[in-house]
N, C-alpha and C positions, 0 to 999 in steps of 0.2 A: 215913598212905595217898598215896602218890604217883598222880601223873595215869597212865592208860596210855597209851604212845604207840606201839605195836605196832600200824600201821594193818592187818596180817591177823590179827590177833585179836578186834582192836574189829570187824571186819566180819562174821568169823565169829560172833560174839557177835550183831551187830545180823540176821543170817541166822534164828539159831535163835530170836532174839524174835518175827521175823515168821511163822514157820514155826509155831509154838506158840500166838501169836494168831490163825494161819489155820486151826488145827486140822490141818492137813496132817501126812498120813503120815509116820512118820520116815523113809522112805527119802527124801522131798525134801530135809533139811537134810541127807542122807547124801551126796546126789549136790552141795548145792551148798557144802557148806562146806568142799571144794579145788577147786581147777583140775583138768581132765579130765589135764592134761598141762603140764608145764614143760620148758621144755628150755634148756639152758645150755650156754656156749660161752665160748673166751676169744681174744676179736680181736686179733688179729696185726699191727700196723702198723708198719711200716719210717720211723723218724724221720728230721727232713730230715739231724740230722747223722749217721745212718747206724745207728744203735743201733734196737734193735728194741724196740716196747712190748708188753705185753700187759692188755688190757681188758677184765672179765668182763663177762658180758650173757647175758641172760635173756628169753625170749619165752613168756608164760603163755598158754593156752587156757583160760579157765574153762569157758564152757557155749554150746553153740549149736544149743539147741533149738528156739529162733527163725529162725536162720538163720547164716549165715557169722560166723566168729568178726569182730570189729572193734576196732581200738584205737590208741592210737598208739605212740609208739618215742620215750623220754626219753633225752638225754643227759645226765647230771649228775653230779658227785662223789659224792654221798649216797645213791643207790640204789642198793638192793639186793633179794634175791629177795624177802623179804616185800613190800616197798613194792610190786613189780611183781606179785605175786601179788594183793596188796587191789586195786590200780588193775584189773585185769582184772576182778573181781568185780564192781568199780562198774561200769564198761564195763556187763556185763548188766543190771543195773539200770537204767542209763540210757539203753540202746536200748529196754527194757522201757517206761520209764515215756512218754519221747516217743514210744513206738509204732511202731518200725523191726522190718523182720522181720532181726533181726542178732544178736550174741549177742558176749560179753565178751572179747577178750584185749587184753594191755598186754606192750610189749617196756620194756627198758631197759639202759642200757651205762652204767656203772661210769667216768664219764669228763670232766673239765673241759672243755669245749671250747673254751673263752677259752685255753688253754694250747697248740694245735694251729695249726698252719700251714692255710693253705686247700688246700695240698694232702695235708696228712695228713688235715684234716676229709672230704676227698672220699675218700680211700683207708681210713678208719676206715669210712665209710657202705656203701661199695663191698664191704667185708671181713663187713660186717653181713650183708649179702644172700647172699653166698658162703657163711656160715654157716648161715644160717635160709630160705634158698628151699626147700628142701622142704617146711618148714612151712606157707607163704603160698600166695596163688592166690584168682583173682579169686571161685571159689565157695567155696572153703574160710576163708582168711584175709586182711583185707585191711587192712594197716598206713596209718597217716598220721601227723603232726606231731606233736609233741607237747612239753613245756618242752626249749628249747635245740635244736630243729629244727624245718625248715622246708621250704618248697617246694623251695629247691633240692636241699638233702637228699633230699627225694620224687624228686626226677629224675635223679639220681645212682643212687640203689637201682633206679629202674623202668630206668633205662639198664642198670644190672648185670644184673637179672632177665633182659630181653630177648635180654643176650650168652650166657647161662647158655642159656637156652632156645630162641632162635633164634626168636623170638617175637615179630612186629611188631605182636599185639596186646597190648600190655600194659597198657594204658591205665589199666583197670579196678581193675588190681592194688593200685595207690597210690590215696589220696587226700591233699587238701591241695597239689597238685602246682600249678605253673603253669599261667597260662591257654594257654599255647600245647601246653602238653604237656596237655591234656584236665581240665585246672583247672575247676571251677566258680565263677563271680562268687559273689562274697560268704564265698567259705571263711573268709579270712583273719580277716574281722569278727566270722563266725558267732559264736563263743563267747560273746564280750563283747556282742554285739550281744542274743543270747540272754539273757544274765544281767540287761540291762539291761530287757529287755521283761518279765522277769520282776520284776525290783524295781520297775518301774513298776505292774506289776499288783499288788502286796503291798503297796504305799503307799496305791494305794485302798482296799485292805481295811483298813487300820489307820488309814484318814483323814490321812495326810502329802498336802498339796497340794503340789505342784513348787515353786513360789517361795517355800515357807515351808521347805522340808526341804532339811537340808544334810547332804552324803556322805561321808564318807572311803573311799578306797581303799588297801587295804594290798598292794602290787605291782603298780607301775603298769608291767608289759612289755605285751603285746600283749594280752591280755585286760583287765586293767585299765584300760588306756587306752582300750579301744574302747568300754567300758562308761562310763566317765565322758565319752566325746566325747558316746556317745547320750543321755545323761541331762543334758547340759546343752546339747546341740542344743533338751532339753523344757522348759526352764526350773529345771532343778535346780541347784541349789549346790554345786559339787563343792569341799569346805573344806580338804579334805588329803588327799595322795596320797604313797607312800612306796617307795621302791626300794631295791636293795641297799645303793645309797648314803647314804640316810638319808631324811627327809623333811620337808615342808614345811607350813606351814596358812595360811590366807588365809580368815577367817569370812565376809567377803561374797562368796568365790568366787573361785577361783586362772581366771585368764586361760590356759587349755588351748594355744592358739596359742604363746603366748609362751613356755609353760613346755615344751611340745615343741621349740620351735627352742632352748632351753637345756637339756635333756635332749640332745637331739644335738648339740651342740657339747661338752659338758661330760660326758656319759657318765654322767648321775644326775640327777635332778630334786632334789639336795641343793643350798643353797645360792641358790635360785631367787631373783632381787631383789624385794623388795616384801613379800616371806613369812616368816614366823616357822618357825625350825626345829624341825622335830620327830623325835623317833625312833622307830621302828617300834612298839615297844611302847607310848609316850605317843600313837600314832595310834588302836592297838587301842581306848584307854578315852577320847577325844577327845568334847568336847560335841557331838556330831552326834545326826543322827535316824537313819542308817542307815548300817550298817558293810557293807564288802564286802570281806573277806580273799580276796584273788585272789592270794596267793603260795604257800608250800608248807604241807605238813601239819603239825598240830599247833602252829598258831600261837595259836590261843584254849586256854588251858590251864586249871583250875579259878580259879587266883590269878587271869588275866586276866578272866574271867567274871563273878566277883563284885565287878569294877569297870567293866564294859562299859555305858555310858551312852547308846548307841542303844536306839532301839524295836524296830529293827528290824536283824538279821543275814540279808544274802544271801549266800550260799557261793558264789562264783564259782570257789576254788582246789578240790582234790580233797582230802578229809578234813582241812580246818583248824581242826577245834573237836575236842579230846578228851571222851571219853562223859561223864568227870566236868563237865567244863564245857557241855556239852549240857544236863544235865539243870538245870544251876544255872539257864542262860539259859532253861528253859523254868519254872522254880522262879517265877523273877524277872518270868515275864512278857514277855520278852523274846522276841517270835517270831522264829524263825529258818529260812529259806528252805534245804534242805538243796544240798548240791551236784550228788546226783543228778537233782536237779529244776532248779537253776539252772544249771549250766552242759553240760546235753546238745546245746548249738545246734550246736557244732564237730561232733557226731557224725552228727547231723542233716544238715547241709549235706553232711559226706563221704558220708553215705547217698544225698542226691542228686548229689553228683558221680559215686558210682560207677553211679546209677541212668542217667544221663545218657551216661557212658561205653559203659554197655552196650547202650544204645538207639542211638546216634550222633545225639542231638539234645538240642541244650543250649539252658536257659531265660536270658532276661535276668535283670539283676542287681535289678530291681524283682519280678518273676516268684520267685524263688530268698529275698528277703528277705520275701516276699508268706506264702511257705506256712510260712518260720521261725517268724513270727510269729502267723499258725494253729497250728503245733504244739507252741511253748512256752507259749502261752496256755491251749490246752485241757489239755497236762498240767499246768499251775500249778493250774486249775480243778478238774479231777479231784482231785487231791492236795487242795486247800483243804477240797474238800465230805467227802469221805472223814476227814480230820482230824475236822471239825465231828461229823460222823456217830458217829464213833468215841470222841469227847471226848480225843484224843492230840495229839501234835504231830505237826507236820509231816512230820518224819524219819520217825517209824512209820510214819504213814500212807504216805510214800512207798513205801519197804521192804514195807509189806504190798502194795500195789497193784503193786508189780513183782515180786515174788516169786507172787503170786497168779498172773501173766500166764506167767511161768516157767515153774511146777508146773503149769499148765494145756497147754501147748506139751507138756511131758516125759510129760506122762498120758498124752496123744493118739499118743504117738509109740514107747508101751509100755514108758519106762524104769522105771516103778516100778509 
């Protein structure tokens, strides 16, 4: 039997499992098993050499029972409609787990942004808005950055939306924007910081002290790096990290300042002086206490799960473990904090940014960070308690908590 790597089918199965466990009416699963709508477009960009390229793109609206749709825009050569649909479903769950009044959406463009010039990237970003503008709005759908998108891309998109609508008040339509354009303090750090907060909380629950804990982070991008920095600042040893170029190992703990300088100069952590080389697959089974997969989907397969040596897995990425791998980790007694509990920090601070834009009042970095820590801690504690009460793994507990909240909202609105 092969590992199931279709994220959409996997997510449908997890929703169905939660609905059955909660003994909800069949109508609940019928509503939740598919996005409410998916728009597809082909974005046309005039290349610098005068040719025209077409890039497939999708925006998926999963569920808005609890509030406006919310979700990032991903630029990646491997993205497809199934992935976008699954990601929008996960966003519904994340918003419900973290307790914000928003629903799930996601967008993806099949493109390798590293092959685009700065002008082409801006053109692609503006073309996305021209095709999807009727789909979004401050009370309807609020996009944000995701893989390979950033605050500059959000700024271009916000500007294009404003040009199309002749509307000066467009700040609340996009989150993850630059600070001068209404962005929130702590937004760039939020997802990684949230992962780290939950990791530290989970370490306490399984009896891991910071000074004796070694952590491996797969995917040393923004989220992975922010997670590592937050943990290292609190005495945890970051023993291994990796990116698309390879990985490095230093059992006593990597010097992250020096590592960041090396990565900035060489474009990868690979080859960092004083550290042993490590492949991405070797990192996943390294001799550490905590494993943080912060790359892409389906990294921990059934074969990898059988060899994981960490006591704790914290999913910073979306869907990094296949269903078969999840069952193996649970059977082996390896605690896994699922993605919908570990990484909602980004959407939580995006929600704060949206609220600040709408109110015209902005909180300090310390205030945002404090709110983030309170929200992440409360969500983790609720899921941990439910898992203990029902004698299930944290993933099933999280899905049940989220689905129950969404189902309640749908029932109150008369959807079933």
